[in-house]
Every structure is written in C-alpha cells, then in structure tokens.
C-alpha positions as CSV (number, residue, x, y, z in Angstrom):
1,M,135.4,108.9,125.1
2,K,136.3,109.9,121.5
3,S,140.0,109.9,120.7
4,A,142.2,111.9,118.4
5,L,145.7,112.1,117.0
6,V,146.9,115.6,116.3
7,T,150.2,116.2,114.3
8,G,152.1,119.3,114.8
9,A,151.0,119.5,118.5
10,S,154.2,121.0,119.7
11,S,153.0,124.6,119.0
12,G,150.5,126.9,117.0
13,I,147.3,125.4,115.7
14,G,148.1,121.9,116.5
15,A,148.6,122.7,120.3
16,A,145.4,124.8,120.3
17,T,143.5,122.0,118.7
18,A,144.7,119.6,121.2
19,R,143.7,121.8,124.1
20,R,140.4,122.3,122.7
21,L,139.7,118.6,122.1
22,A,140.8,117.7,125.5
23,A,138.6,120.4,127.0
24,D,135.7,118.8,125.1
25,G,136.5,115.5,126.7
26,W,138.5,113.9,123.9
27,R,141.5,111.5,124.7
28,V,144.4,113.0,122.6
29,V,147.5,111.4,121.2
30,L,149.9,114.2,120.5
31,T,152.9,114.1,118.0
32,G,155.5,116.7,117.0
33,R,159.3,117.2,117.0
34,D,159.8,119.3,120.2
35,R,159.6,116.6,122.9
36,C,159.6,119.1,125.8
37,R,156.8,121.1,124.6
38,L,154.9,118.0,123.5
39,E,155.3,116.3,127.0
40,A,154.2,119.6,128.8
41,L,151.0,119.7,126.6
42,A,150.5,116.0,127.2
43,E,150.6,116.6,131.0
44,R,148.2,119.6,130.7
45,T,145.6,117.7,128.5
46,G,145.9,114.2,129.9
47,G,147.2,113.0,126.5
48,D,149.9,110.8,125.2
49,A,153.0,112.3,123.7
50,V,154.9,110.6,120.8
51,A,157.8,112.7,119.7
52,A,158.7,111.8,116.1
53,D,159.9,113.0,112.7
54,L,157.0,112.1,110.5
55,T,159.2,112.4,107.4
56,A,161.2,109.4,108.7
57,A,159.6,106.0,108.0
58,D,160.2,104.8,111.6
59,G,158.8,107.9,113.2
60,L,155.6,107.6,111.1
61,A,155.3,104.1,111.9
62,R,155.6,104.6,115.7
63,V,152.9,107.3,115.4
64,A,150.5,105.2,113.4
65,E,150.8,102.5,116.0
66,A,150.2,104.8,118.9
67,A,147.2,106.2,117.2
68,R,145.7,102.8,116.3
69,G,141.8,103.0,116.5
70,V,141.4,106.8,117.0
71,D,138.1,108.4,116.0
72,L,139.9,111.5,114.4
73,L,143.1,112.4,112.7
74,V,144.1,116.1,112.7
75,H,146.9,116.9,110.3
76,S,148.2,120.3,111.7
77,A,152.0,119.6,111.0
78,G,153.5,121.8,108.2
79,I,156.1,124.4,107.3
80,G,155.9,127.4,105.1
81,W,158.2,129.3,102.8
82,S,157.8,132.8,101.2
83,G,160.0,134.6,98.7
84,A,160.8,134.6,95.0
85,F,160.3,131.1,93.5
86,G,163.7,131.3,91.7
87,E,165.5,131.9,94.9
88,M,163.9,128.7,96.6
89,E,166.6,126.0,97.0
90,P,165.6,122.5,95.6
91,H,165.8,120.8,99.1
92,R,163.4,123.4,100.5
93,I,160.8,122.4,97.8
94,D,161.3,118.7,98.8
95,E,160.8,119.5,102.5
96,L,157.6,121.5,101.9
97,V,156.0,118.9,99.7
98,E,157.0,116.1,101.9
99,L,155.8,117.4,105.3
100,N,152.8,119.5,104.0
101,L,151.4,116.9,101.6
102,T,153.2,113.6,101.4
103,V,153.2,112.9,105.1
104,P,149.5,113.5,105.5
105,I,148.7,111.1,102.8
106,R,151.0,108.4,104.2
107,L,149.8,108.9,107.7
108,T,146.1,108.8,106.7
109,R,146.8,105.5,104.9
110,A,148.6,104.0,107.9
111,V,145.9,105.0,110.4
112,L,142.7,104.9,108.3
113,P,140.4,106.6,110.8
114,P,136.7,107.4,110.2
115,R,137.3,111.1,110.3
116,V,140.2,113.2,109.1
117,A,140.7,117.1,109.5
118,F,143.3,119.0,107.5
119,V,144.7,122.5,108.4
120,A,145.3,123.9,104.9
121,S,145.4,127.6,104.1
122,V,143.6,130.3,102.1
123,A,146.9,130.1,100.1
124,A,145.3,126.9,98.4
125,V,143.6,129.4,96.0
126,G,147.1,130.7,95.0
127,V,149.2,133.4,96.8
128,R,152.0,135.4,95.5
129,D,155.5,134.4,96.6
130,E,154.2,131.4,98.2
131,D,154.1,129.2,95.1
132,V,155.1,125.8,96.6
133,Y,153.4,126.3,99.8
134,S,150.1,127.1,97.9
135,A,150.5,124.0,95.9
136,T,150.8,121.8,98.9
137,K,147.8,123.2,100.5
138,A,145.8,122.9,97.4
139,G,146.9,119.2,97.2
140,L,145.5,118.7,100.7
141,R,142.1,120.1,99.5
142,A,142.0,117.6,96.6
143,F,143.0,114.7,98.8
144,A,140.4,115.5,101.4
145,A,137.7,115.7,98.7
146,S,138.8,112.3,97.2
147,L,138.7,110.6,100.7
148,R,135.1,111.5,101.0
149,Y,134.2,109.3,98.2
150,R,135.5,106.5,100.1
151,G,133.2,107.1,103.1
152,V,135.7,109.0,105.2
153,T,134.4,112.1,106.7
154,T,136.8,115.0,106.1
155,T,137.1,118.5,107.2
156,T,139.4,121.0,105.8
157,V,140.1,124.5,107.5
158,F,141.4,127.3,105.3
159,P,142.7,130.0,107.7
160,G,144.2,133.4,106.7
161,A,147.5,134.7,108.5
162,V,147.8,133.1,111.8
163,R,150.1,134.0,114.7
164,T,152.3,130.8,114.6
165,P,156.0,130.1,114.0
166,F,155.3,130.3,110.3
167,F,155.6,134.1,110.8
168,H,158.6,134.2,113.1
169,G,161.2,136.4,111.6
170,R,158.8,137.8,109.0
171,R,156.9,141.1,109.3
172,Y,153.2,141.2,108.9
173,D,152.0,144.8,108.8
174,R,148.7,144.5,107.1
175,R,145.8,146.2,108.9
176,F,143.4,144.1,107.1
177,P,142.9,141.3,107.4
178,R,144.1,141.0,111.0
179,M,146.3,138.2,112.0
180,L,144.3,135.3,113.6
181,E,145.2,133.6,117.0
182,P,145.7,129.7,116.8
183,E,142.9,129.2,119.1
184,Q,140.4,130.8,116.7
185,V,141.4,128.3,113.9
186,A,141.4,125.4,116.4
187,D,137.8,126.3,117.5
188,A,136.5,126.6,113.8
189,L,138.1,123.3,113.0
190,V,136.7,121.3,116.0
191,D,133.3,122.9,115.6
192,A,133.3,122.0,111.8
193,V,134.4,118.4,112.6
194,L,131.6,118.0,115.0
195,R,129.0,119.4,112.5
196,G,130.4,117.3,109.7
197,R,131.2,120.3,107.6
198,A,133.6,119.5,104.7
199,E,135.3,123.0,104.4
200,V,135.6,126.1,106.6
201,F,137.3,129.3,106.0
202,V,138.6,131.5,108.9
203,P,137.6,134.3,109.0
204,H,134.4,133.3,107.3
205,W,134.5,136.2,104.7
206,L,137.4,134.5,103.1
207,T,134.9,132.2,101.7
208,L,134.1,135.0,99.1
209,A,137.7,134.7,97.7
210,D,137.3,131.1,97.2
211,R,134.0,131.6,95.4
212,V,135.4,134.4,93.2
213,H,138.5,132.1,92.3
214,G,136.1,129.4,91.4
215,A,133.5,131.5,89.4
216,L,135.7,134.2,88.0
217,P,139.3,132.9,88.0
218,G,140.5,135.7,85.7
219,A,139.2,138.4,87.7
220,F,140.4,136.8,91.0
221,H,144.1,136.6,89.7
222,R,143.9,140.2,88.4
223,L,142.8,141.3,91.9
224,A,145.4,139.1,93.6
225,R,148.3,140.5,91.4
226,R,147.3,144.1,92.5
227,F,146.4,143.4,96.3
228,G,148.5,140.4,97.1
C-alpha cells in the first residue's frame, strides 16, 4: 500500500485530494489546523489525523515524524490575499510567505519523500492585486523544478479559481473562466502524480496563458492589464 502525507487536509483541495488517494487505496496521513474536520476526514478515509500548525517548529516536527517513510508528500496548505499591495499589512506578507512557501520547503527537507506534489496556482505567472500570493506560488514552481535535479519526482498543479475558503467573503462574478470544484483539481493532481507529469494546468486551456507568458511576456502583461 502506498502512503501519502497531505497538508491542508481540513478542507478544500487538500481534503479532496485525501479522499481521492484513499479511494485509490493509499494510506493517508492528514494534517491541518481544524482538528474536528481533520478527524472526521480521517475516519472517512481510514487515515491518520495530525492536527498541527506547520508554521510552528514543534508542529512541523510532529507532522514530519508521523509522515516518516511516506511515498508522497502533497503540499496543499496555503492562504491567499487579494487587494491593493500598498494596503497589505506587513504581518500579512509574512504569513503568506511562511505558509505558502517556507513551510513546504522546510517540510520537504524534514520528510524527504521520493515524490512531492505542490498545489500552486495560475497566479504563478503574475496576477493583478495578488502580488505576494503570486510570488509565493511562483516560488513553489521554482522549488519543484530544482528538486527534480536531485532525483525527486515532483508534480505541480496550477488551478484557476477554485471554490475553496480562499474565496469566502469575496465575490467571483466572472462567467469565464468558471470556478472549479476542489475535486477537479484533486483528480488532476493525483492523475499527474501517477503519470509522473511535472506540471498540469486546470483547466487545461490555462496552459496557453503560461506559454504566452514564457514566449511573449510583453504581450502577456498587456493582456493581463486589460483583462485581469
């Protein structure tokens, strides 16, 4: 039986990923801050729940010990922030960078599994009003790419807008692209892991945005300023 540690498993993409892995026969170790939700998911999936704050040294150490020897580490924990950069308080900058980027780096080093998956975002190419969030997701992409040189199989998923707590209290009124369900992202992530794919965009057409960003950055940013 394969085993996996899933962070951010209390809700959203992390919970959906844990359910998908368990359905596929994986043993799952689940971590998050919401103990009640985590334990309910552990009962449903037959997994082990480790409620912890990964930004605290003792919390990260407990999770790393519980995940010793897992075949796969899924980094789904994260927080978002959207608004005018000048209005973002310094402590919020620190929170985003620590949980979204520093924690995955530290936990990967502590566990050192053969396979690592990252839940990033299409914001990694740069999104208006999500300056710091975009930077953290771009950092995950670079970290994943570097790990592959060390023989670690990495998969990074770049979803568009997903119906998760990130959008609680925020209005999403775009007709296109439509908001994704967490299960769609989880399925794409697990399928990509099983196939050994390095990167996957959800929905797939978002790959075009990444290609334009890489080949014609000037044109990409002009379009982004106009259409967001």
